[in-house]
VOGU-3710 file (C-alpha; in Angstrom, 3 decimals, decimal comma):
1> mgrlgeaerl> 7,452/-5,597/-41,105  10,990/-4,408/-41,783  10,028/-1,434/-44,006  11,645/1,037/-41,618  12,677/3,529/-44,285  9,120/3,924/-45,526  7,872/4,167/-41,944  10,354/6,971/-41,267  9,061/8,970/-44,237  5,460/8,626/-43,068
11> yrqareiwkq> 6,317/9,524/-39,469  8,141/12,632/-40,675  5,116/13,670/-42,710  2,833/13,150/-39,718  5,130/15,260/-37,561  5,025/18,143/-40,034  1,233/17,966/-40,297  0,820/18,120/-36,502  3,308/20,968/-36,341  1,482/23,039/-38,951
21> qlgethpdya> -2,019/22,305/-37,708  -1,496/22,383/-33,923  1,827/24,095/-33,304  5,014/22,961/-31,596  3,582/23,082/-28,070  0,593/20,792/-28,587  0,635/17,379/-26,830  -0,251/15,606/-30,095  2,871/17,073/-31,647  4,832/15,586/-28,734
31> islnnlally> 3,270/12,205/-29,532  4,500/12,455/-33,119  8,006/13,205/-31,833  7,954/10,171/-29,561  6,680/7,916/-32,347  9,511/9,000/-34,604  12,006/8,565/-31,742  10,896/4,976/-31,152  11,363/4,266/-34,831  14,878/5,730/-34,739
41> vamnlpnaal> 15,825/3,424/-31,862  14,591/0,455/-33,885  16,744/1,748/-36,765  19,747/1,891/-34,402  19,811/5,696/-34,370  19,659/6,278/-30,588  21,225/9,765/-30,676  18,489/11,085/-32,954  15,896/9,373/-30,768  17,313/10,952/-27,604
51> elmqdaiaie> 17,050/14,450/-29,055  13,445/13,923/-30,158  12,414/12,469/-26,800  13,911/15,428/-24,963  11,901/17,806/-27,156  8,748/15,786/-26,475  9,377/15,806/-22,718  9,770/19,597/-22,752  6,306/19,871/-24,332  4,864/17,388/-21,839
61> nrvigeilai> 6,283/19,392/-18,941  4,299/22,422/-20,079  1,157/20,319/-20,464  1,619/18,790/-17,013  1,945/22,271/-15,542  -1,375/23,244/-17,104  -3,062/20,057/-15,878  -1,838/20,569/-12,321  -3,207/24,104/-12,364  -6,795/22,988/-13,019
71> ssdrqrlayl> -7,102/19,621/-11,275  -7,673/18,130/-7,838  -5,150/16,026/-5,955  -6,847/12,774/-6,941  -6,939/13,838/-10,579  -3,260/14,822/-10,483  -2,246/11,443/-9,104  -4,343/9,616/-11,691  -3,045/11,723/-14,589  0,601/11,319/-13,626
81> qqnrynfdaf> 0,224/7,550/-13,263  -1,619/7,154/-16,552  0,886/9,240/-18,505  4,167/7,698/-17,395  4,853/5,750/-20,587  6,896/8,463/-22,344  8,865/9,073/-19,150  9,522/5,335/-18,777  10,494/5,058/-22,441  12,980/7,912/-22,031
91> lslvqqhfph> 14,599/6,253/-19,004  14,659/2,966/-20,930  16,481/4,644/-23,806  19,136/6,113/-21,522  19,503/2,871/-19,553  19,878/0,679/-22,638  21,843/2,918/-25,007  23,552/5,637/-22,926  24,480/4,081/-19,553  27,922/5,731/-19,639
101> dpaakqaald> 27,116/8,955/-21,486  27,455/11,933/-19,075  25,075/14,232/-20,967  22,371/11,567/-21,255  22,604/10,698/-17,557  22,369/14,364/-16,622  19,318/14,797/-18,844  17,666/11,725/-17,302  18,209/13,027/-13,767  16,799/16,437/-14,713
111> vllrrkglat> 13,645/14,791/-16,047  13,339/12,651/-12,927  13,748/15,625/-10,581  10,966/17,460/-12,427  8,521/14,542/-12,547  8,897/12,686/-9,265  6,476/13,689/-6,494  4,724/16,307/-8,625  1,270/15,751/-7,144  2,606/16,329/-3,638
121> eagivlrtsi> 4,450/19,434/-4,783  1,244/20,842/-6,260  -0,654/20,237/-3,023  2,026/22,016/-0,986  2,017/24,994/-3,360  -1,779/25,231/-3,122  -1,732/25,339/0,683  1,184/27,718/1,122  -0,155/30,077/-1,544  -3,592/30,364/0,056
131> lsqryrhlap> -2,233/30,797/3,565  0,189/33,504/2,451  -0,804/37,162/2,532  -0,982/37,305/-1,245  -4,001/34,997/-1,554  -5,767/35,663/1,736  -8,992/36,313/-0,182  -9,115/32,592/-0,991  -9,028/31,574/2,679  -12,857/31,275/2,985
141> qyeeyrqlir> -12,977/28,926/-0,004  -10,123/26,905/1,429  -11,975/26,635/4,743  -14,994/25,360/2,820  -12,712/22,758/1,214  -11,575/21,609/4,664  -15,162/21,407/5,891  -16,084/19,144/2,985  -13,329/16,743/4,050  -14,643/16,790/7,620
151> qqaylrfqap> -18,192/16,129/6,466  -17,042/13,011/4,649  -15,264/11,784/7,774  -18,376/12,391/9,864  -20,605/10,447/7,489  -18,187/7,523/7,271  -18,015/7,017/11,019  -21,041/8,754/12,541  -23,824/8,575/9,965  -27,162/7,770/11,662
161> pqvraelpqr> -28,872/4,527/10,561  -31,676/6,302/8,708  -29,279/7,837/6,166  -27,103/4,795/5,474  -29,100/3,826/2,410  -28,103/7,151/0,856  -24,578/7,144/2,272  -22,638/6,093/-0,872  -24,410/8,687/-2,985  -23,922/11,408/-0,385
171> ldelqqqqea> -20,216/10,617/0,021  -19,768/10,681/-3,740  -21,483/14,077/-3,925  -19,260/15,497/-1,194  -16,133/14,186/-2,888  -17,191/15,749/-6,176  -17,836/19,061/-4,407  -14,433/18,847/-2,727  -12,639/18,189/-6,004  -14,571/20,900/-7,838
181> leqrlsrqip> -13,672/23,429/-5,147  -10,041/22,317/-5,223  -10,032/22,820/-8,984  -11,471/26,343/-8,620  -8,827/27,212/-6,051  -6,048/25,883/-8,273  -7,204/27,963/-11,234  -6,965/31,166/-9,186  -3,320/30,626/-8,200  -0,818/31,187/-11,027
191> emnleqqleq> 1,898/29,369/-9,060  -0,066/26,133/-9,461  1,372/25,917/-12,952  4,640/24,466/-11,749  6,487/24,877/-15,036  8,605/27,784/-13,820  9,377/26,202/-10,441  10,300/22,914/-12,071  12,610/24,627/-14,540  14,497/25,971/-11,541
201> anrqaiaanl> 14,466/22,610/-9,727  17,299/21,158/-11,777  20,429/19,310/-10,773  22,471/22,532/-10,782  20,239/24,155/-8,158  20,013/21,010/-6,044  23,761/20,341/-6,177  24,367/23,936/-5,081  22,034/23,533/-2,069  23,303/20,163/-0,881
211> ppgsslvefv> 25,541/20,501/2,199  29,244/20,350/1,295  30,555/16,807/1,081  27,100/15,211/0,852  25,423/13,375/-2,022  21,869/12,813/-3,188  20,827/9,280/-4,159  17,623/9,438/-6,189  15,922/6,077/-6,726  13,294/5,496/-9,393
221> qfrvynfsav> 11,250/2,509/-10,502  10,378/2,424/-14,198  8,849/0,051/-16,715  11,341/-1,117/-19,318  10,452/-0,457/-22,947  11,524/-3,089/-25,470  12,491/-1,020/-28,510  13,135/-4,062/-30,705  9,833/-5,813/-29,982  7,589/-6,609/-32,946
231> eakgearwss> 3,997/-6,675/-31,758  2,905/-8,534/-34,902  5,047/-11,425/-33,674  3,436/-11,338/-30,251  6,427/-9,677/-28,604  5,593/-7,470/-25,636  6,540/-3,814/-25,801  6,948/-3,504/-22,022  9,151/-5,652/-19,810  9,300/-6,049/-16,041
241> prylafilpa> 9,965/-2,848/-14,028  13,469/-2,129/-12,759  15,126/0,259/-10,319  17,667/2,918/-11,225  19,750/4,993/-8,815  21,147/8,422/-9,683  23,977/9,914/-7,616  24,416/13,697/-7,467  27,385/14,986/-5,406  27,149/18,360/-3,682
251> gqpeavemld> 28,499/21,177/-5,829  29,135/18,892/-8,831  26,080/18,982/-11,125  28,068/17,452/-13,991  29,240/14,418/-11,980  25,971/12,487/-12,252  26,128/8,704/-12,057  23,352/6,294/-13,052  23,243/2,679/-11,869  20,904/-0,152/-12,844
261> lgeaaeidea> 19,957/-1,972/-9,621  17,899/-4,818/-11,081  14,320/-6,026/-11,407  11,841/-4,327/-9,108  9,766/-7,421/-8,287  12,712/-9,271/-6,763  13,927/-6,221/-4,849  10,429/-5,388/-3,579  9,896/-8,889/-2,216  13,308/-8,786/-0,543
271> crqfrrwasg> 12,355/-5,458/1,059  9,175/-6,957/2,503  11,047/-9,984/3,841  13,721/-7,810/5,405  11,143/-5,565/7,053  9,438/-8,642/8,505  12,754/-9,795/9,947  13,562/-6,385/11,401  10,123/-6,150/13,011  10,527/-9,455/14,809
281> gdsttsgnsr> 8,605/-11,461/12,254  5,109/-10,446/13,362  4,631/-7,185/11,490  1,987/-7,325/8,839  0,293/-4,798/6,664  -2,597/-6,954/5,641  -6,185/-6,117/6,341  -6,264/-8,982/8,847  -3,681/-7,405/11,136  -4,592/-7,952/14,777
291> vvaldlkaes> -2,907/-7,632/18,148  -0,535/-10,486/18,813  -0,551/-11,327/22,520  2,898/-10,737/23,947  4,612/-13,109/26,313  6,170/-10,832/28,906  8,985/-13,255/29,544  9,861/-13,340/25,865  9,833/-9,558/25,625  11,736/-8,910/28,820
301> edipvesypd> 14,380/-11,585/28,299  17,675/-10,545/26,780  16,814/-11,255/23,184  20,004/-12,235/21,380  20,507/-10,336/18,157  19,418/-12,853/15,563  21,853/-14,008/12,958  21,720/-11,423/10,229  19,462/-12,626/7,395  20,754/-13,354/3,925
311> vgkhlyqrli> 18,047/-11,135/2,482  19,654/-8,129/4,187  23,035/-8,963/2,679  21,380/-9,471/-0,697  19,712/-6,059/-0,527  23,007/-4,448/0,418  24,683/-6,030/-2,602  21,859/-4,918/-4,884  21,144/-1,418/-3,593  24,268/-0,168/-1,824
321> qpltaylsaq> 27,359/-1,954/-3,096  27,074/-0,466/-6,627  26,981/3,033/-5,088  30,040/2,731/-2,862  32,514/3,420/-5,670  31,086/6,947/-5,920  30,691/7,666/-2,186  33,035/8,518/0,677  33,110/6,953/4,131  30,971/8,727/6,753
331> qvlylspdge> 29,442/10,884/4,031  25,992/12,421/4,479  23,616/10,671/2,066  20,225/12,088/1,142  18,128/9,099/0,117  15,022/9,610/-1,993  13,411/6,160/-2,372  10,663/5,056/-4,740  8,157/2,214/-4,662  8,731/-0,425/-1,973
341> latlpfglls> 12,103/1,144/-1,154  10,183/3,901/0,635  9,369/1,396/3,411  12,856/-0,121/3,695  14,972/0,558/6,825  18,116/1,340/4,830  20,212/1,875/7,936  20,003/-1,822/8,869  21,433/-3,089/5,581  24,799/-4,783/5,962
351> pdgtrelmge> 27,238/-6,570/3,637  28,217/-9,169/6,235  25,887/-8,819/9,217  28,389/-6,830/11,294  28,776/-3,438/9,585  25,481/-1,634/9,073  24,847/1,168/6,618  23,969/3,585/9,428  27,525/3,203/10,690  29,080/3,812/7,284
361> yelrylnvgr> 27,088/6,902/6,273  24,866/9,566/7,795  21,472/8,865/6,251  18,830/11,509/5,553  15,453/10,798/3,924  13,583/12,930/1,386  10,487/12,278/-0,691  12,292/13,706/-3,714  15,649/15,429/-4,089  13,795/18,584/-5,100
371> dilrltvdip> 12,745/18,953/-1,440  16,253/20,241/-0,700  15,175/23,503/-2,334  11,745/23,743/-0,702  12,995/23,058/2,821  15,415/25,982/2,671  12,554/28,457/2,163  11,319/30,016/5,395  7,504/30,129/5,584  6,304/33,287/7,382
381> velsqplvia> 3,840/31,871/9,890  3,134/32,448/13,565  3,572/29,120/15,321  1,341/28,095/18,205  2,456/26,089/21,226  3,254/22,380/20,822  0,429/19,858/21,017  0,824/16,462/22,702  -1,920/13,802/22,645  -1,310/10,447/24,321
391> npdfnlglnl> -3,284/7,541/25,759  -6,674/8,589/24,340  -9,800/6,994/25,778  -10,881/4,970/22,756  -14,127/4,017/24,520  -15,145/7,596/25,279  -18,924/7,748/25,655  -19,446/3,983/25,895  -21,016/2,434/28,993  -18,942/-0,715/29,147
401> pqahpvdspn> -19,645/-3,552/31,602  -17,221/-3,884/34,489  -14,597/-6,529/33,841  -14,286/-7,198/37,595  -16,612/-6,773/40,573  -16,443/-3,267/41,958  -15,612/-4,556/45,415  -12,745/-6,710/44,201  -9,529/-5,467/45,813  -7,587/-6,112/42,597
411> spqrrqfrlr> -10,115/-4,649/40,193  -8,522/-2,269/37,687  -11,876/-0,459/37,574  -11,239/0,945/41,059  -9,237/3,986/42,040  -6,885/2,735/44,725  -4,454/4,943/46,593  -1,830/3,045/48,547  1,056/4,400/50,518  3,825/1,828/50,223
421> lpkevivatl> 6,909/2,704/52,260  10,143/0,812/52,879  10,397/-0,859/56,289  13,269/1,404/57,295  11,123/4,486/56,709  8,253/2,998/58,696  10,492/2,095/61,648  12,168/5,500/61,657  8,794/7,217/61,524  7,416/5,152/64,400
431> vtvgllgvfg> 10,470/5,785/66,555  10,313/9,521/65,905  6,587/9,721/66,580  6,979/7,609/69,686  9,723/9,761/71,156  7,865/12,977/70,401  4,760/11,493/71,946  6,581/10,469/75,097  8,129/13,891/75,662  4,909/15,711/74,773
441> llalfpelag> 2,749/13,661/77,099  5,263/13,895/79,923  5,270/17,677/79,590  1,479/18,071/79,472  0,113/15,161/81,459  2,876/13,630/83,480  0,448/11,574/85,543  -1,234/9,992/82,420  1,695/9,677/80,013  2,639/6,145/80,872
451> gllllgimll> -0,864/4,763/80,508  -1,626/6,573/77,222  1,660/5,497/75,683  1,024/1,889/76,633  -2,483/2,078/75,121  -1,087/3,509/71,850  1,438/0,723/71,540  -1,312/-1,866/72,056  -3,513/-0,269/69,311  -0,682/0,224/66,805
461> pfvlprwlel> -0,987/-3,227/65,113  -4,640/-2,470/64,339  -4,196/1,126/63,162  -0,997/0,769/61,101  -2,407/-1,330/58,219  -5,236/1,166/57,692  -2,797/4,047/57,738  -0,427/2,430/55,256  -3,053/1,287/52,764  -6,227/3,277/52,035
471> spttpvssss> -8,542/1,958/49,303  -11,576/4,117/48,458  -13,831/2,381/45,973  -14,505/5,011/43,358  -15,339/3,327/40,032  -13,834/4,601/36,805  -16,146/5,356/33,916  -15,706/6,611/30,390  -17,269/10,002/30,150  -16,984/13,186/28,218
481> pssltpgndf> -14,467/15,650/29,584  -16,074/18,730/31,023  -13,333/20,887/29,558  -10,274/20,560/27,388  -7,763/21,494/30,045  -4,859/19,038/29,905  -3,873/17,103/32,952  -7,289/16,777/34,643  -8,219/13,415/33,150  -5,574/11,430/35,004
491> tpatpfgeta> -7,215/8,249/36,315  -5,190/6,604/39,099  -5,164/2,818/39,129  -3,494/0,258/41,348  0,184/1,220/41,664  2,603/-1,568/41,034  3,887/-3,465/44,054  5,666/-6,682/44,708  2,538/-8,398/46,010  0,073/-6,928/43,536
501> kipvnwgslr> -1,870/-9,523/41,562  -3,031/-7,795/38,407  -4,849/-9,342/35,444  -2,564/-8,401/32,547  -3,597/-7,686/28,967  -0,362/-8,055/27,011  -2,026/-6,725/23,857  -1,867/-3,219/25,282  1,925/-3,371/25,149  1,781/-2,828/21,382
511> relgteggmr> 0,426/0,197/19,562  -1,268/-1,700/16,764  -4,715/-2,481/15,481  -6,377/-5,128/17,604  -9,405/-6,361/19,464  -10,255/-5,780/23,093  -13,599/-7,069/24,265  -15,027/-6,711/20,760  -13,464/-3,275/20,276  -11,022/-2,424/17,542
521> faplpgtqle> -8,477/-0,548/19,634  -7,149/-1,826/22,957  -6,215/0,700/25,667  -2,678/2,117/25,620  -2,126/3,411/29,155  1,638/3,060/28,758  1,659/5,969/26,314  0,560/8,315/29,104  4,027/8,381/30,634  5,546/9,029/27,210
531> gervaqflgv> 3,152/11,892/26,551  3,781/13,489/29,923  7,568/13,293/29,579  7,480/14,671/26,032  5,198/17,474/27,206  7,710/18,364/29,924  10,439/18,836/27,323  8,094/21,046/25,297  6,875/23,084/28,263  3,208/22,172/27,816
541> aaytggqgvk> 0,715/19,728/29,311  -0,327/16,536/27,547  -3,916/15,815/26,540  -4,724/12,273/27,659  -7,709/10,000/28,233  -11,017/11,594/27,321  -9,251/14,845/26,503  -7,291/13,377/23,586  -9,993/14,371/21,110  -9,795/15,070/17,403
551> sllsqsrspq> -11,020/18,663/17,712  -7,663/19,550/19,270  -6,122/18,801/15,887  -8,915/20,337/13,829  -8,743/23,620/15,723  -4,967/23,804/16,086  -3,091/26,236/13,855  0,584/25,626/13,098  1,752/24,023/16,354  5,523/24,104/16,600
561> vlhlathgyf> 5,542/20,371/17,404  2,782/17,765/17,164  3,247/14,499/19,074  0,625/11,740/18,818  1,110/8,570/20,893  -1,737/6,225/20,031  -2,847/3,416/17,714  -2,060/3,675/14,014  -3,360/1,487/11,211  -2,955/0,888/7,500
571> levtaqdsss> -5,112/-1,679/5,717  -3,904/-2,937/2,353  -6,399/-3,249/-0,485  -7,099/-6,927/-1,130  -8,847/-8,682/-3,985  -11,981/-8,930/-1,851  -12,150/-5,212/-1,128  -14,626/-3,121/-3,040  -16,811/-0,144/-2,478  -19,870/-2,389/-2,346
581> aetslevsqe> -19,569/-2,535/1,436  -20,770/1,038/1,623  -24,016/0,152/-0,110  -25,105/-2,098/2,743  -27,431/-0,798/5,416  -25,333/-2,709/7,967  -21,915/-1,080/7,995  -19,425/-3,195/9,931  -16,431/-1,926/11,886  -14,209/-3,385/9,153
591> dklapgvdpl> -16,109/-1,435/6,505  -15,779/1,792/8,461  -12,021/1,413/8,853  -11,470/0,328/5,252  -14,150/1,823/3,003  -13,569/1,200/-0,685  -10,081/1,180/-2,158  -8,969/4,771/-1,522  -5,695/4,549/0,478  -6,477/7,903/2,094
601> trsglalaga> -9,436/6,344/3,916  -7,687/3,064/4,783  -4,960/4,502/7,015  -5,271/6,631/10,100  -4,836/7,243/13,816  -7,203/6,431/16,671  -8,179/9,223/19,062  -10,622/9,504/21,947  -13,888/7,788/21,035  -12,486/5,709/18,157
611> ntalvsgdlp> -14,179/2,504/19,310  -17,371/4,400/20,031  -17,457/5,650/16,454  -16,874/2,162/15,064  -19,967/0,844/16,858  -21,975/3,972/15,961  -22,116/5,138/19,563  -22,782/8,685/20,688  -19,760/10,942/20,964  -19,429/14,429/22,436
621> peaeegllta> -19,006/17,105/19,754  -15,365/17,761/20,628  -14,486/14,127/19,843  -15,751/14,545/16,258  -15,374/11,089/14,614  -12,709/9,705/16,947  -10,429/8,751/14,042  -8,054/10,821/11,951  -7,654/9,263/8,509  -5,041/10,229/5,952
631> qgtlaldltg> -7,836/12,011/4,098  -8,837/13,902/7,232  -5,215/14,906/7,789  -5,405/16,981/4,609  -7,800/19,315/6,445  -5,291/20,072/9,238  -3,293/23,296/9,325  0,306/22,342/10,075  1,870/25,118/8,031  5,383/25,654/9,344
641> talvvlsace> 5,119/22,882/11,957  8,723/21,892/12,570  8,088/18,332/13,702  5,261/15,793/13,634  5,886/12,569/15,559  3,454/9,712/14,984  4,368/7,420/17,861  2,161/4,600/16,666  2,293/1,492/14,496  2,998/1,387/10,753
651> talgaksigq> 2,398/5,109/10,247  5,043/5,231/7,493  3,201/2,662/5,392  0,613/3,241/2,704  -0,192/2,518/-0,911  2,946/2,800/-3,037  2,395/5,113/-5,993  5,389/4,744/-8,301  7,011/8,124/-8,729  4,592/9,853/-6,349
661> gviglrrsfi> 5,534/8,371/-2,974  3,573/6,500/-0,313  -0,089/7,499/-0,352  -1,115/7,474/3,290  -0,403/9,303/6,525  3,175/10,235/5,619  2,168/12,096/2,454  -0,915/13,641/4,064  1,039/15,152/6,964  3,545/16,618/4,510
671> lagaqtvvms> 0,693/18,059/2,456  -0,759/19,499/5,670  2,431/21,539/6,030  4,756/19,545/8,313  8,458/20,138/7,698  9,551/16,854/9,270  7,578/13,694/10,000  8,803/10,888/12,267  6,856/7,675/11,728  7,147/3,917/12,091
681> lwnvpdvpta> 7,612/1,081/9,601  6,164/-1,660/11,823  4,357/-2,344/15,098  6,204/-0,741/17,992  6,325/-2,017/21,604  5,074/0,431/24,203  7,804/0,716/26,860  10,840/0,799/24,524  9,081/3,400/22,378  8,512/5,598/25,427
691> ilmdrfyenl> 12,230/5,370/26,281  13,169/6,127/22,667  10,922/9,184/22,477  12,136/10,479/25,833  15,723/10,372/24,590  14,752/11,825/21,194  13,155/14,925/22,699  16,014/15,313/25,145  18,364/15,331/22,151  16,297/17,966/20,347
701> fqrglprtkg> 15,425/20,382/23,125  18,243/19,962/25,639  21,209/18,932/23,519  20,164/20,907/20,427  20,835/18,046/18,015  19,430/18,128/14,461  16,187/16,236/13,961  17,518/13,196/12,108  20,687/13,080/14,178  18,609/13,246/17,343
711> leeaqgylrg> 16,551/10,242/16,277  19,627/8,254/15,248  21,298/8,922/18,602  18,134/7,915/20,469  17,942/4,679/18,488  21,567/3,881/19,251  20,984/4,726/22,903  18,010/2,358/23,168  19,837/-0,366/21,278  22,794/-0,360/23,662
721> lrvgrmrhsw> 20,860/0,472/26,819  21,831/-1,828/29,695  19,712/-2,639/32,688  22,387/-1,231/34,986  22,048/2,184/33,385  18,260/2,019/33,603  18,294/1,463/37,358  18,734/5,166/38,036  16,145/6,299/35,493  13,448/3,937/34,232
731> lteaviaqvg> 13,819/1,210/36,864  13,611/3,236/40,061  10,781/2,382/42,429  9,344/5,857/41,944  9,190/5,529/38,150  7,768/2,009/38,294  5,119/3,222/40,722  4,337/6,169/38,437  4,027/3,849/35,440  1,847/1,522/37,481
741> vtshesalfl> -0,652/4,296/38,086  -1,651/4,173/34,431  -0,320/0,855/33,126  -0,152/-2,359/35,125  1,438/-4,175/32,180  4,186/-1,631/31,591  5,004/-1,505/35,288  5,244/-5,283/35,464  7,462/-5,226/32,392  9,818/-2,734/34,072
751> kelsakpdds> 9,738/-4,668/37,331  10,894/-7,839/35,608  13,603/-5,890/33,800  14,870/-4,608/37,138  15,494/-8,203/38,232  17,948/-8,790/35,392  21,743/-8,458/35,518  23,216/-5,011/35,004  24,880/-5,956/31,704  21,634/-7,141/30,069
761> mpfaspmywa> 20,635/-5,274/26,887  16,902/-5,990/26,557  16,304/-3,789/23,492  19,184/-4,856/21,243  16,869/-6,357/18,624  15,977/-3,999/15,719  12,274/-4,552/16,370  12,565/-2,253/19,405  14,641/0,645/18,088  14,773/0,651/14,269
771> afvcigdsra> 11,116/1,137/13,309  11,084/4,938/13,209  12,291/7,016/10,262  12,669/10,780/9,978  11,459/12,227/6,664  11,945/15,826/5,554  13,989/18,633/7,088  16,875/17,031/8,995  18,267/20,196/10,588  17,961/21,352/14,181
781> ignre> 14,604/22,912/15,036  14,813/26,651/14,541  17,878/26,395/12,299  17,248/28,020/8,922  20,883/27,959/7,808
//
């Protein structure tokens, strides 16, 4: 210990040996450079260390490019996570010794922009390269790759009992085949070596492509290296992770700022607490997440905006206040979060509980600042018509017992058609019919008119009730659709009326994972209205009920817009989770939804037949497995799709991979080709979400607003929406009756809202309007400027 001079001489000798034997581009030579750099820091020679580390990182960048060109997505993620130590050490050096040095901060940002989100970048390059004209010959192999993903999904959810003993082995074989094929595809595409692209993705190029007056804020979590630690004394080399924020103004690549935001553990816990507050306190991402029964009165009452939590003010002071000295009011900010920050609703942060960040700046979200360059490149692809799936029949193919007797007048299992007219209309109709009858009878049968008219008046009390209320008793059953023509699977139910007595299942008012009669996913009839209204804006018909099948997604090619209104789920990996569940002959519903520890198989969306698949029931071929997991999303073709909206619960959540984003639905839809993804951070209530989405699509396709701006305006609209304004739109008798056709609960919810004062703001709480975030291209659809 303490013989640093002798250590320097030996390290120099080792460096020269590696250089002579292996060359200056070998990864072992880079290791020798890093070892010498660490020694120089201990000797208080940080400038020499910085130069050596930069040389080592340049070598590592070339090696990473070669690794990406021959590996699968899973292997890329694993490699990048396992080889972060030199990157973290470099950031530690700059943070500890060069916090105010412009050149060092610029170098650190360049390294970050080339390393962050690399696995996702490689996946996007693979897809776009194969689907371009240049590599069309690889399309059959890519289709085989997609089929391997689908086979795994089929076996997970639909494997017959006789093959379950071999299921783990078979799934492992398919995954190995998938990865081997992905590796072969990568090797045949020179662009998969991202070295050249990453050299061009520097701060100069990004600053030049940022809109004038805007700034990029790039967050990164890194482990702190203790350069002075002596391991022989038991001192740890690595300290607790921290967050850094880099600020890059548009057009000013030299004006980089770097700010130390503090320890990651404290900030991450504050983020989780703040998200729980914003979601109303009942959002959870644990594997035990279930439907929480809603009290209609509590939801429909004017919920006062809770006193702003201290944790929100604390997060503002930690994450935002240090940045404000380098930002301008009302500036456009491109935020690229990392770690737990990727699930934080930044717009709600406030220094005092009155001024929110969304009011101070225009916020835009990116996975990495490098996306600014990718999103400006137009992908030559022929888009197909938009696709809207809402209110899928999760029990498709199941013969469920009737919850009520078929002959019960209030049974929701009956199709009931009732003509309910205001008294004024009835009286006017009777008077008109009576007068016409009198004159007609007098003209034709003057001698009988008086007697017939008197007889009609006497029979009217007996005939009128039958005329005003007809109730054929046609039972509703879950069955396979005969065709995939949208709009034919509309199942009328009892329309809402003042005297209707309807058994209400409040669980269906939330789009989250739950139980309904032993099933995993409760019905969501309220999403039908949302789907139909969205489809009207898009000029297409919505696929609902038994028609909302997975094959619509599997067979679709580059829809301009994809809107999915259904259940979403993400199940965290717990200490009890392991892949051993798959070795059992009895595979439970829990095991099917959360097999093993792969985050790609633990998050997904429920489609028609989802519950049927979970109980190993028989599904029609077009339903496939009834569930679309994040892994299955990788097999979709969304190349050039301008907008994907996941109108479901917790679709923005997933496993946080430091430096590589959130591994779940959000990353998978981006890898599938989507330019912009709108998804939720917590469980979303049904009716407010339908209103939000209606306004969002109106903003996009009638007002021509940019994507992010359209969502922000819709959120502000819902937040400030008063009952008085709703009376002419969502609270009319016609709309309530229309909602009641498919959702008793939603209609009752609207009916109770209509009884409130005009100045009531029922959706002022963030839980109703702040859950959704817009990630990716923020511009107006069709705008390539």
